[in-house]
C-alpha positions as CSV (number, residue, x, y, z in Angstrom):
1,M,0.0,0.0,0.0
2,K,1.2,3.5,-0.8
3,V,1.2,5.8,2.2
4,H,1.1,9.6,1.9
5,H,2.0,11.7,5.0
6,L,-0.1,14.9,5.3
7,N,0.0,17.8,7.7
8,C,-3.7,18.6,8.2
9,G,-3.4,21.3,10.8
10,S,-0.5,23.4,11.8
11,M,-0.7,24.7,15.4
12,R,1.2,27.2,17.4
13,P,0.8,26.5,21.2
14,L,3.2,27.4,23.9
15,G,6.1,25.0,23.6
16,G,6.6,25.2,19.9
17,P,4.9,24.5,16.6
18,L,2.9,21.3,16.1
19,V,1.4,19.5,13.1
20,C,-1.6,17.2,12.6
21,H,0.1,14.2,11.0
22,V,-2.5,12.3,8.9
23,L,-1.9,9.2,6.8
24,L,-3.6,8.8,3.5
25,V,-3.4,5.2,2.4
26,E,-4.0,3.9,-1.1
27,T,-5.6,0.5,-1.1
28,D,-7.1,-1.8,-3.7
29,S,-10.6,-0.9,-2.4
30,G,-10.1,2.9,-2.2
31,L,-8.5,5.5,0.0
32,V,-8.1,5.2,3.8
33,L,-7.4,8.1,6.1
34,V,-5.8,7.7,9.5
35,D,-7.3,10.7,11.4
36,T,-8.4,13.8,9.5
37,G,-6.9,16.9,11.2
38,F,-9.0,20.1,10.9
39,G,-11.6,20.3,8.2
40,L,-13.1,23.0,5.9
41,Q,-15.9,23.7,8.3
42,D,-13.4,24.3,11.2
43,V,-11.7,26.8,9.0
44,A,-15.0,28.5,8.1
45,D,-16.4,28.7,11.7
46,P,-13.7,28.1,14.3
47,A,-15.6,29.7,17.2
48,R,-18.5,27.2,16.9
49,R,-16.5,24.2,15.8
50,L,-13.5,24.5,18.1
51,G,-14.6,26.6,21.0
52,L,-12.3,28.3,23.4
53,T,-9.6,25.6,23.1
54,R,-8.6,27.2,19.8
55,H,-6.9,30.0,21.8
56,L,-4.7,27.4,23.6
57,I,-3.7,25.4,20.6
58,R,-3.7,28.3,18.1
59,P,-4.4,26.5,14.9
60,V,-3.4,28.1,11.6
61,L,-6.6,26.9,9.9
62,D,-5.4,27.1,6.3
63,P,-8.0,25.5,4.0
64,E,-5.1,24.2,1.8
65,E,-3.9,22.1,4.8
66,T,-7.2,20.3,5.1
67,A,-7.3,16.6,4.1
68,A,-10.0,17.5,1.6
69,R,-7.9,19.9,-0.3
70,Q,-4.8,17.7,-0.1
71,V,-6.7,14.6,-1.4
72,E,-7.8,16.6,-4.3
73,R,-4.4,18.0,-5.1
74,L,-3.1,14.4,-5.3
75,G,-5.6,13.8,-8.1
76,F,-8.3,12.0,-6.1
77,R,-11.9,12.8,-5.3
78,R,-13.2,13.1,-1.8
79,R,-15.6,10.3,-2.5
80,D,-12.5,8.0,-3.1
81,V,-11.9,8.1,0.7
82,R,-13.9,5.0,1.7
83,H,-12.7,4.6,5.3
84,I,-11.4,6.8,8.1
85,L,-9.6,5.2,11.0
86,L,-9.6,7.4,14.1
87,T,-7.0,7.3,16.9
88,H,-9.5,9.3,19.0
89,F,-12.2,11.9,19.0
90,D,-10.3,15.1,19.9
91,M,-11.2,18.1,17.7
92,D,-7.8,18.2,15.9
93,H,-8.2,14.6,14.8
94,I,-11.8,14.5,13.6
95,G,-12.5,18.0,12.3
96,G,-12.4,16.8,8.7
97,L,-15.0,14.1,9.1
98,A,-17.7,16.2,7.5
99,D,-15.6,16.7,4.4
100,F,-15.9,12.9,3.7
101,P,-19.5,12.2,4.4
102,H,-19.5,8.9,2.4
103,A,-16.7,7.3,4.4
104,Q,-17.1,4.8,7.1
105,V,-15.5,6.0,10.3
106,H,-13.8,3.3,12.4
107,V,-13.1,3.8,16.1
108,T,-12.8,1.8,19.3
109,A,-16.1,1.1,21.0
110,A,-14.6,2.6,24.2
111,E,-13.9,5.9,22.4
112,A,-17.4,6.1,20.9
113,E,-18.8,5.4,24.4
114,G,-16.8,8.2,26.0
115,A,-17.3,10.8,23.3
116,M,-20.8,10.1,21.9
117,R,-22.9,8.1,24.3
118,S,-22.0,8.2,28.0
119,P,-19.4,10.8,28.5
120,T,-18.2,11.9,32.0
121,W,-18.4,15.6,32.8
122,A,-14.7,16.0,31.7
123,E,-15.5,14.3,28.4
124,R,-18.5,16.5,27.8
125,R,-16.2,19.5,28.1
126,R,-13.5,17.9,26.0
127,Y,-15.3,16.9,22.8
128,R,-17.1,19.0,20.1
129,P,-20.3,17.1,19.0
130,V,-20.8,19.7,16.3
131,Q,-17.9,18.0,14.5
132,W,-20.0,14.8,14.0
133,A,-23.4,16.4,13.8
134,H,-23.6,15.5,10.1
135,G,-24.2,11.9,11.1
136,P,-21.1,9.9,10.0
137,R,-21.3,6.2,9.6
138,I,-19.5,5.0,12.7
139,V,-18.1,1.5,12.9
140,E,-17.1,0.4,16.4
141,H,-14.4,-2.1,17.2
142,S,-13.5,-3.9,20.4
143,P,-10.1,-5.4,19.7
144,H,-9.2,-8.4,21.8
145,G,-7.4,-11.7,21.4
146,E,-4.8,-10.7,18.8
147,S,-1.3,-9.6,19.7
148,W,0.9,-7.3,17.6
149,R,4.5,-6.3,18.4
150,G,4.0,-6.9,22.1
151,F,0.6,-5.3,22.3
152,A,-1.8,-7.7,23.8
153,A,-4.9,-6.7,21.9
154,A,-5.2,-5.7,18.3
155,R,-7.8,-5.8,15.5
156,P,-6.6,-6.5,12.0
157,L,-9.0,-4.6,9.7
158,E,-8.9,-7.2,6.9
159,A,-12.4,-6.2,5.7
160,I,-11.0,-2.8,4.7
161,A,-7.6,-4.0,3.4
162,P,-4.8,-6.3,4.5
163,G,-2.1,-4.5,6.4
164,L,-4.3,-2.3,8.6
165,V,-4.4,-2.9,12.4
166,L,-6.2,-1.0,15.1
167,I,-4.5,-1.3,18.5
168,P,-6.2,0.1,21.6
169,L,-4.0,2.2,23.8
170,P,-6.2,4.0,26.2
171,G,-4.9,6.8,28.5
172,H,-4.9,10.0,26.5
173,T,-8.6,9.3,26.1
174,R,-10.9,6.5,27.2
175,G,-10.7,4.6,23.9
176,H,-7.5,6.0,22.3
177,A,-5.9,3.7,19.7
178,C,-2.9,3.4,17.5
179,V,-3.1,2.4,13.9
180,A,-0.5,0.3,12.2
181,V,-0.2,0.4,8.4
182,D,1.9,-1.9,6.2
183,A,3.6,0.5,3.8
184,G,5.4,-2.4,2.0
185,D,9.0,-1.8,3.1
186,R,8.0,-1.3,6.7
187,W,5.2,-0.9,9.1
188,V,4.2,2.6,10.1
189,L,2.8,2.7,13.7
190,H,0.7,5.9,14.0
191,C,0.4,6.5,17.7
192,G,-2.0,9.4,17.6
193,D,-1.6,11.3,20.9
194,A,-0.2,8.4,22.9
195,F,2.8,10.8,23.0
196,Y,3.3,14.3,21.8
197,H,7.0,14.7,21.3
198,R,9.9,12.6,20.0
199,G,11.7,13.2,23.3
200,T,9.2,11.0,25.1
201,V,10.5,7.9,23.1
202,D,13.9,8.7,21.8
203,G,15.6,9.4,25.2
204,R,17.6,12.2,23.6
205,S,15.4,15.2,22.8
206,R,14.0,17.5,25.6
207,V,10.2,17.6,25.8
208,P,9.2,21.3,26.2
209,F,7.5,21.8,29.6
210,P,4.3,23.3,28.1
211,L,3.8,20.2,26.0
212,R,4.4,17.9,29.1
213,A,2.0,20.0,31.1
214,M,-0.7,20.0,28.4
215,E,-0.4,16.2,27.9
216,S,-0.9,15.7,31.6
217,L,-3.7,18.1,31.9
218,V,-5.9,16.5,29.2
219,A,-5.1,12.9,30.0
220,F,-8.1,10.7,30.7
221,D,-5.9,8.4,32.8
222,R,-2.4,9.8,33.6
223,G,-1.2,6.4,34.9
224,K,-1.9,4.7,31.6
225,V,-0.4,7.6,29.7
226,H,2.9,7.1,31.6
227,S,2.8,3.3,31.1
228,N,2.2,3.9,27.3
229,H,5.2,6.2,27.2
230,A,7.4,3.4,28.6
231,R,6.0,0.8,26.3
232,L,6.4,2.9,23.2
233,A,9.9,4.1,24.2
234,E,11.0,0.5,24.5
235,L,9.6,-0.3,21.1
236,Y,11.1,2.8,19.5
237,R,14.6,2.2,21.0
238,R,14.6,-1.4,19.7
239,A,14.9,0.2,16.2
240,E,13.3,-2.7,14.4
241,P,14.2,-2.2,10.7
242,D,10.7,-3.0,9.5
243,L,8.9,-0.6,11.9
244,V,8.7,3.2,12.3
245,V,6.9,4.8,15.2
246,V,5.4,8.2,14.8
247,C,2.9,10.4,16.7
248,A,0.4,12.9,15.5
249,H,2.0,16.2,16.4
250,D,5.8,16.1,16.3
251,P,6.9,18.2,13.3
252,V,10.3,16.6,13.2
253,M,8.9,13.1,13.0
254,Y,6.4,14.3,10.3
255,E,9.1,15.8,8.2
256,A,11.3,12.7,8.4
257,M,8.4,10.6,7.1
258,R,7.7,13.1,4.3
259,A,11.4,12.9,3.3
260,G,11.2,9.1,3.3
261,S,13.7,8.5,6.2
């Protein structure tokens, strides 16, 4: 499968610039997005769609950065996007859902529960229901029984295409997940917001304090977040030649993938 690396939402919070690293995967049965970043409706009406949080994350909101525009620039139609795999329901990951109304949207059942059905008070404040008010076709998954690279539970999404795996990794949100994609020469493990900065896993780079503080502040379960950091750092430092680990927001990791390294 051919994998395109897209930045679908530059942001300028305290702590340094961030991206919204989205994967666009070409499969035999159509296009697949891993997350969407911000969408055209977010650009048009940020106050309603993003709320006060926009003043904290300070998104650029350039329509040319949206997945919709980038899919079209690559020569595809929006209708060619058949499936969207979500790491979680935070606004900077699902804002573009409405730009692809014909796609099936895949998410863990735990994330759908926490965002859409039975949210806690904190979850009600966290999520933006206006971003799914168009009624997307949600497909819920409860991965269990399969292992993948040391993760106890994983769900191969063979019905979409071989080489796509949904791996639950709760902590950042109730039902947060990673998505693994077989890019042919190696697997790409998109970890969403399981970590924010390369320094969390590489053991060399310094994580800016504002990012560490924000990561802790928004965590659904801080203990699980820290456990996930340790697990992903161990996997990253093994440097397996057929695996690359990335997160959603680190611009250095994103540019390395864009450059093919």
